[in-house]
N, C-alpha and C positions, 0 to 999 in steps of 0.2 A: 504494500500500500504506500502511496505517495502522500506525505503529510503536508498539507497546505502551510502549516505553521513554519516548517523547516524548509520549504521550497522558496524559489526566487520569485514566485508569483506575487504581484502587488497586493497590499492589504485591502484596498477598496476595489471590488469587482462589480462590473456592470452586467447584470443578467436580464435578458429579454425573455419573458414567458409568453408564448403564443398558444392560447387555448380559449375556445369559446365558452367553456364551462367555468363560471365564476367560483364554484366550489373547489374545482381542481386547482385553479390559480391560487386560491387562498391556502390550500394544502401545501403547495410548493413553497410559498413564502414562509409558512410556519416551519417547514422542514429546514429551510435555509437559515432562519433565525435561531433554530436549535442546533446549529452547526457545532461539532465538537472542537473546531479549530479556534484557538484563542486569538482575539484581536482582529478577527476577520469581519470587515464591513461589506454589506451588499447594497448596491443601488439596483432596485427592482423596477423594471419597465414592463408594462403589460399591453397586450393586444389581443382582441377577441375575433379578429378576422384577418385574412391574408393581405388585403390592401393596406390596412393600418399597420400591420407588421412590417410590410415591405418599406413603408415610409420611415418607421421607427428604426429599423435595421440600417437603412441608408444613412440617416441623420446621426443616430446615436453611436453607431459602431460598437455594439456590445462585445464584451469579452467572451460571453457564451450565450447560446440560444437554446431554450427548452421548447421543443416544437411538437405540438400534438398533430396527429394525422388528420383528424376530421375538423375542418373549418367550414364556416357557412358559405364562403364564396369560392373556395378552392381547396384542394387537398394539401397537406403538408409537403408531399412529394412534389407537387406542382410549384409550390413556393420555393422549395429547395432548388429545383431545376432552373426556374427563371432567374433567381438571384445569382446562382452560379454562372449562368451564361452571360448575364448582363455585366458581371464583374470579372469574367474570365478566370474564375476560381474553381479548382477541382477539389479543394479541401476547405471545408467551412466549419466554424466553431459551433457545431450543432450536436445536441443530444436529443435523439428522437424518442418520444414517449408513445408507447403503443399499448393496446389492450392485450389480454391473454389470447394466444393463438395468432398474433399478428407478426410472426417471424418473417414472412415474405415482405411485409412492409418495411421491417427493420433492415433486411438485406438490400432492398431497393434504395432505402435512404442512404445506406453506407456507400453504395455505388455512386450516388449523386453527390457525395462529399461529406455526409455526416460522419462524426468521429466515434459516436457511441449510441447505444439505445438502452432504454430501461422500460420494464413493464410497469404499468401504473399500479397494479395490485400489489406489488412487492417493494414499494418504495420505502426507504428509511432516510433519515437525515444523513447518515454516514455514506450510504450508497449514492445518494444524489450529489453530495459534496465531492465524493471521490470521482464520479463521472465528469463533473464540471472541471475539477482539477486536472484530470488526465487529458481532457479535451483541450484545455488552455495550453498545457505544456506541449501537447502534440502539435498544435497549430504554431506555437512559438518555434519549435524545432523545424517545422516545414518552412516557415518564413526565413529562418536563419540559413537553412540549406539553400533556399532560393537566392538569398543575398550573396552567399559565397559563390554560387554558380554564376550569378550575374557579374560579380567582380572578376571571376576567372575569364568569363567570355569577353568582358570589356578590356581586360589586360591583353588577351590574345588578339583581339581586334586591333587595339592600338599598336601593339608590337608588330603585327602583320603589316599595317599601313606604313609604319616607320621603316620596315625592312625593304619595302618594295623599291624605293628609289635607289638606295645603294646597291641592291641586287641587280637592278637594271643596268647601272653603270658598270658593275663588275662584268656582267655578261657581254656588254658591248666591247669593253677593252680586251677581254679574253678572246672574243671572236676576231677582233682586229689582228691580234698576235697570231692566232691559229691560222687565219686566212692569209698570213704573210703580207699584210698591208704595211706593217712596220719593219719588215725585213725577213730574210730567209730563216727557216727553222728546220731542224732535222726530224726524222721519223719519231724518235722517242719523245721529243718535245711536243710534237703534234698529238701523240696519244695522250700525254698528260693533260694538255689543254682540252682535248675532246672529252676526257673524263671530267674535268672541271666544269665544262659547259653542261654536260649531262646532269651533274649534281645541282648546278644552278637551276636547270629546268625543273628538276624534282622539287627543289625548295620553292620555286615559283608556283608550281602546282599546289604544293601544300598551303602556301599563303592564300591562293585563290580559293581553295577548299574551306579554309578557316573563315574567310570573309563571306563566302556564299552561305555557310552554315549560320553565321551570325545574322545575316540578312533574313534567312528563313525563320530563325527563332524570334526575331523582332517583328516579323510580319511585313518586312520591307522588300522582300524579293518579288519582282514584277514578273507576272506570267503574261503570255500572249497566246491564248488558246484559240485554236481554229480546227477546221477539218483536216485530218492527216491520214494519208494512206500508210498504215502502220507497217505493211509488208515491205514497202520501199525503205522505210526507216531501218528495219531489222536487217534487210539485205545489204544496206549501205554499211552498217556496223560490221557485218560478217566480212565484207570486202576489206574494211580497214584493218581487221585483226588477222586476216588470212596469212600474211607473211610472218607475223610473230608466231603463230601457231605452227607453221611449217618448220620454223627453226627448232621447235621442241618435238617435232613429229606428231603433233596433236591433230586430231580431226575436229573441224568446226562445222557442225551441221545445223541447218535451219529446216524446221518442219512447221508449215503453216496450213491451216484448214482452207479449203477452196472458197468457203463462204465467209472468210474473215471480213467483218465490217470495218468501215473507216472509224477512226478514233477522234475524240474531242480532246485535244491536248496541245501543249506548247512543244513543238517538235524539237527545239534545242534542249529543253529540260529533259524530255524523255530520252533523247539521244544520250544525255549525260548519265541517266539511270542505266541504260543498256551498256554504255562503255564501262561504268564502274563494276557492274555485275560480270561482264565478260572478262574484264581485266582481272578480277578476283579469281574467276574460274581458271583463267590461263595461268595465273601465278601459282595456284595451289593444286593444279593437275600435273601429274608427273609426265615425263616423256612417253610418247606412245599412247597417251590417254585420249579421252573424247569429251568434247563440249557440245551440248545440244541446246538450241534455242527453239522453243515452241510457242505458238500463239493461237488462241481459239476463243470463241465466245464463252464466257464463264457459265458453267452449269449451275452455279449457285445463284447467279443474278444475270439475266440476259441483257441487262443494261450496261454490262461491263465486259471488257476483254481481259482474259487471263494470259499473261506472258510468263514463261518459265525459262530459267537458265540453269541447266543441269551439268554436273561434271563428274568425273570418275576419280576425284581426289581422295584424300584420307578421311573426309567427312568431319562432322562436328558433333561432339557429345551432347546429350540431352541437357546436361547441367549448364552448358555454355550457350545454348541456342537463343535464350532470351537476352543474353548480354551482347550479342554480336551487333545489335542495332544501336548501341550506345556510342558516344563520342570517345575517340582515342582508345577504343577497345580492340585488343588483338588476342583472340583465343588460340590456345595450343601453340603459342610461340616459344621457341627454344633458342638457347644461345648457339652461336656458331653460324655456319652458312645455311641458307635456306630462304624461303620466300619472306619478303618484308613488305610492310605497308604502313600507312600513317594511322590507320584506325578511324579514319573519317569517312571513307567511301560509303559504307552501309548506312551511316547516320544521314548522309546527304541523300541517299536513295530513299530512305524512309520518309524524310521531310518532303522531298519533291513529289513522291507518290501521294502522300496525304494532302498536299496542296491541291492536287488534281481530284481529290475526293476518293482516291483508291486506298487499298490496303496492301501491306507487304506480308510475305510468308516465307517460312523455311522448313523444309523436310530433309532430315539427314540422320544417318547412323554412322558411328565411327567405322572407318574402313569401307564404307559403301558409297562414298561420294556425297554430294549435297545438291539440293534443288532449291534455288531462290526464286520466288515468284512475286509478281505485283499485278494489280488490276488498274485499268484506266477506263473512263467512260466511253461507251459507244457514241458515235456522233449523232446528234439530233440538232436540228436547226434552231429550235426555240431555246434549247440548253446552250447553244453557241451564243445566242443573243444575251442571255443572262450572264454567261461567263465573260463575254466581251465587255459588258458593263462593269462586272466585278473586277476584272483585271485592270481596266482603266481607272476604276475608283481607287484601288490599292496604290497604283502609281501616282495618282493625283494627291491622295492624302499624305503620301510620303514627302510631297513637295509643299505641304501646308496650304494647298488650294482646295477648291470645291469642284465638283464635277457637274457640269451641265449636261443633261440627257434630253434629247429631243426625238420624238417619234414623228415621222412623216408618213401618213397612210395614204396610199395612192389608189386611184380608181381601178387601175388595171396593171398587169405585169408589164405591159408595153411602155408604161411611163417610167419604170424603175431606173433604167440605165440613163435616160435623159435627165431626170431629176438628180440622180447621183452625180452626173457630170457637172450640173449647175452648182450643186453644193460644194463639190471639190474645187471649183473655180473660185467660189466665194470664201471658203475656209482654207487658207493656205498655210496656217501654222502647223508645225510638225506635231504638236500636241492634239490637234483636231483629228479625230478618227471617225470613219464612216463605215457602216456595215449594212448590207442589203439582206433582208429576211424575205426571201422569195415566196415562201409558203403563205405569208401574211400580206404580201404586196406592201411591205413596210420598209422604211429606211431608218436606221438608228444613227443619230449623230451625237458624238460625245466631245466635249471641250473642257480642258482644265482652265478654270477661271478664278479670278479674285471676285469676291462677292459683288463689288461695285460694278464689275464689267459684264455681269451675266445678261443684263438687258440689252447690251450692245450686241452680244453674240446672238441672242434670240432674234433681234431685229434684223441682223445680217442674214440669218437663215430665212426669215420670212421674205425679205426683199429679194433674195436669190431666186425664189420659186413663185413669188406672188404674181409676177407679170404674166407667166405662161400657163400655170397649172392651178387647177381647183382641187386642193387637198386639205386635209385637216392636220394641224400641228398640235401636239401635246408636249409641253415642256415640264421638266422636273429638275430641281436643284438638289444634289446630294452632297452633304458636307460632313464635317466632323461631328455635328450634333444630331445626325440622323443615322439609325441603324442600317447597315448595308442590306441585310436580308429583307427588312421592311420595304426599302426602296425598290429592290428587285421584284418583289411580289407586286408592288404598286405598278411598276412599269409593265409587267407581264399581263396584269389584269387590264391595263389600259390598252394593250395591244389587241385584246379580243373585244373590248367594249366600244372603242371608237369606230366610227364608220365615216367613209369619205363624204365631205360636204365642202361647199365653197369656202375659201379662206376669207375672213372679213376684209373688206376694202377699207382703206384708210382715207378719211376725209378731214381736211383742215379748213376751218372757217376763220377768216380774218376780217374783223370789222370793229370799229371803235365804239359802236352803239351796243350797250348791254342788252337792250330789248331785241335787237336783230340777232345777236349771238344766241340768246335764249330761244327765240322763235325758230331759228334754223336748226339748232341742235336738237330741240324737242321734236321737230318735224322728222329729222333723220332717224332719231332713236325710236320714234313711234311707227316708222315705216316698216314694210316687210323685207326691206333690203338688209343684208348682213354687213353692217358698217361699224367701223371703229372711229368715233368722232372726237376731235380735239379742237380747242378754240384759242385764238390769240387776238388781243385788242390793240396791238401795236405792230406796225408794219416792219420795223427794224428787227424786233424780237422774232417776228414770224419768219424772216429770212434766216436768222440763226437756227430756228427750229427746223426749217426746211433742209438746211445743210446737214443737220444731224439725223433727221428721220424723213425719208422721202414718202409722201402720201401718194395715193392714186388720184385724188381730186383736191383742188384748192378752190374754195368758194371765197372770192376776193372782192372787198369793197373798194370802190374807186377813190372816194374822198375820205382821207384820214389825215389828222394833223401830224406834222413833222415828216412822216415817211409814207407817202400815199401809194395807192395801188399801182400807178404807172411806174413809180420807182422800184416797187417790188418786182414787177415784171422785167424791167430793164436789168435789175440785179440777177434775177434767175436766168435770163437768156444767156448770160455769160458764164453760167455754171454747168457742170456735167449732168445735173439732175433735170435740166429743162427738157431733154428729149424723153418723150413718153409721159410727161406730166400733163394732166388735164386741168384747165383753169376755167371756172365759171365766174364771170364778173357780175356783181350786183351793185346797182347804182341808181340814184334818182336823176342823174344827169346822163341823158341818152348820148350826147356828144362824147363825154368822157368814156362811156361804155364802148362806143364805136372805135374810139382811138385805141383802147386797150385790146380790142379784137384785132385791129390792124397790127398791133405790136406782137401778136401771137396768142392771145387768149382764145379759147375755143368757142365760147358762147356768152350771151349776155341776157340778164334777167333784170327788168326794170323794177325799182322800188316805187311804191309798196308792192309786194308780190304775194301771190297765193302760195301757201306751203306745198300744195299739191303740185303746182308748176315747178317749184324748186326740186321736188323729188323726181318728177318725170324727166326734167332736163339732166339732172345728176345721173339718173339711171342710164340714160342714153350715152352720156360721156364715159360712164364706167363700163359700158359694153353690155348692160343688162337690157337687151332689146327683144328677147323672145316673146312670143304672143302671150304665154301664160303669165309672165312677170308683168307685162304691160297691163293686162286685164286686172291683175291684183292691185296695181298702183292706181288705176282709174277708180277703184272702189274705195280707196282710203278716204276717210272723212276726218278733217282736222278741226 
């Protein structure tokens, strides 16, 4: 038994009791107050439902949580699961309280991160305090181990970065000498320098492995998943290793099923997985041995492909099989000559496979060789879309930016390539990525942005396709404050829920009279037209607005103080936005209206005007001239 009095646990402990039964909560408090430990103070927090418990847990950060299974709004297991996922914790300071016969609940709770469980019917002050004490000490040990691991990883990462530059310089100078750039050398000197370069390369690979592993563990390794013909990837790796295997008289065979589907993966990262596994097999298989690579659809889950790399080496004992996936782990290593490695290869394999949503496996017996396996997802277009967004989000968050995601839903497949090209012309930054989802007639556009720039990106997308295409655009901003999974579900639901419809036409009304601005904007907003209306009461400000956002139609007053309608048109005629811009002049002065039409305005409407006339003229300028639309407009009453 661990004695709280003699332990290093602090004297005042914060305990959160989560139970909807007030009688049970009172019992636990009395048991704690009757604690046999001298000088122990308890701060008791209480919650009678899951939602209140989650808030208290988050804010108060209790030392230990006593958690009942049955809560009115959720089960204790659901609360455990959500809290663990939200805080990325696999070990929680929780003692699960269960009734008689609830051992399955207790086991499930332990798997979700609870440290202990107690049966309600057998509670005593001593057993409850002991469970709390053991839980707190166990969590403290786990946190200490994590801190040490973090310090070790940080040291290795820093050391690796610092070694890179001098190592590169050493390699370059050794290469210059070996290649006789600095003068002639003899055969023995050449061999020495070649050996030095070989070991420089080995050290360089070790540094790269350490840095890659560090990125994976920090969640900063960027994937770029797409449709991949796995057979080609495997055959390419076979070709790369063929010469090495021939040197040891090893056979390197590939066996692929005829119906092997395409995979959804990052080809560079899965190549790295294959290279590490084949390299291990080559290293630990004796001369004359055999290495076999197989790939087929998994029998356990048809949504995954199973890849296996088998060898006829000395095998791995049962006691070592769980250890092989750890960092810097080398099982069965002996002093003297023989196969050597860094002990990082399999840790990298495991991390890369798990990043793809797959699992790794090992089957081996000593003296019977080993079979290392991994699974990766079968290609699916909608899964590719969510992976595309997730990969871009990971890369964006690592830069401290947010991810703008835009869905463009097209009327037909024939529009996809044309709209795709328009978007690519408009979005020229290397961080802007576009994907076509053919099965949904949809284009996904992602852009890494600062929060203040997102409206500019969305406006650029709309302007790129607004002139020629009638499509619907759905925008979403994903950032540090929004869970990734929630956003992906949101985008996927939108993909099925939106349907093609005309994009809203942009109308800018420029007039210094508030009554006219209100009359015109009300008329547009009450009309059956799909319009986005903005207003400006100053000609100069309107020009600035036009240079920033190009509307489809400008409704322009002729007579305005300071900067009138004629000056606005003259300013616009010298800008790049004039081409394609429609201008409807409104004025009580017919001569001024006629002069503006001569300057390039498209039509004139005399003040005072009927709102219906404004809508009909605007519809014609916007290209809404089909019979059905005109009939609808004629029936509008203002």
